[in-house]
C-alpha positions in Angstrom: -141.1 -7.1 134.7 -137.8 -5.2 134.5 -134.7 -6.2 132.5 -131.4 -4.8 133.7 -128.8 -4.5 131.0 -125.2 -4.5 132.0 -122.1 -3.2 130.0 -120.5 -6.0 128.3 -117.1 -4.4 128.1 -115.3 -1.7 130.1 -115.2 1.5 128.3 -116.6 5.1 127.9 -120.1 5.9 127.1 -119.8 7.7 123.7 -123.5 8.2 122.9 -126.9 7.3 124.4 -129.2 6.2 121.6 -132.6 6.3 123.4 -134.1 8.5 126.1 -136.0 7.3 129.2 -139.5 6.4 128.1 -138.5 5.5 124.5 -139.6 2.3 123.0 -136.9 -0.2 121.8 -136.9 -3.3 119.6 -135.0 -6.4 120.3 -131.3 -5.9 118.9 -131.7 -2.2 118.8 -128.7 -0.1 119.9 -129.3 1.4 123.4 -125.9 3.1 123.7 -122.5 3.2 122.2 -119.4 2.5 124.2 -115.9 3.5 123.0 -113.0 1.3 123.9 -109.6 1.9 122.3 -111.1 4.3 119.6 -113.5 1.6 118.7 -117.3 2.1 118.8 -119.2 -0.9 120.4 -123.0 -0.9 120.5 -124.8 -2.2 123.5 -128.0 -3.7 121.9 -131.4 -4.5 123.6 -131.7 -8.2 124.4 -135.4 -7.9 124.5 -138.1 -5.3 123.2 -139.5 -2.7 125.8 -139.5 0.7 127.0 -136.5 2.4 128.7 -137.2 2.9 132.2 -133.9 4.1 133.5 -130.4 5.0 132.0 -127.9 4.7 134.7 -125.1 6.4 132.9 -124.3 9.6 130.9 -122.2 10.5 127.8 -118.5 10.5 128.6 -118.8 8.4 131.6 -116.5 5.4 132.2 -118.3 2.2 132.9 -117.0 -1.3 133.9 -118.0 -4.5 132.5 -121.0 -5.7 134.5 -122.3 -2.2 135.5 -126.1 -1.9 135.0 -126.4 0.9 132.5 -130.0 0.6 131.2 -133.3 -0.8 132.7 -136.1 -1.9 130.4 -139.7 -2.7 131.2 
């Protein structure tokens, strides 16, 4: 079953921590968003494998945008 993870703030994707296919633990950072010169991690709500990354570094994302899909 897939878990869609949405951006919790509007900001710029500063760094993507895991590549597609990578295993992640619950609470592990998936990517880092930047907002007003502050780095804000987006953490995995559940453990799983990254199936899809719907953004890239330097891309603007809005709160609620689906940025990662775990399976």
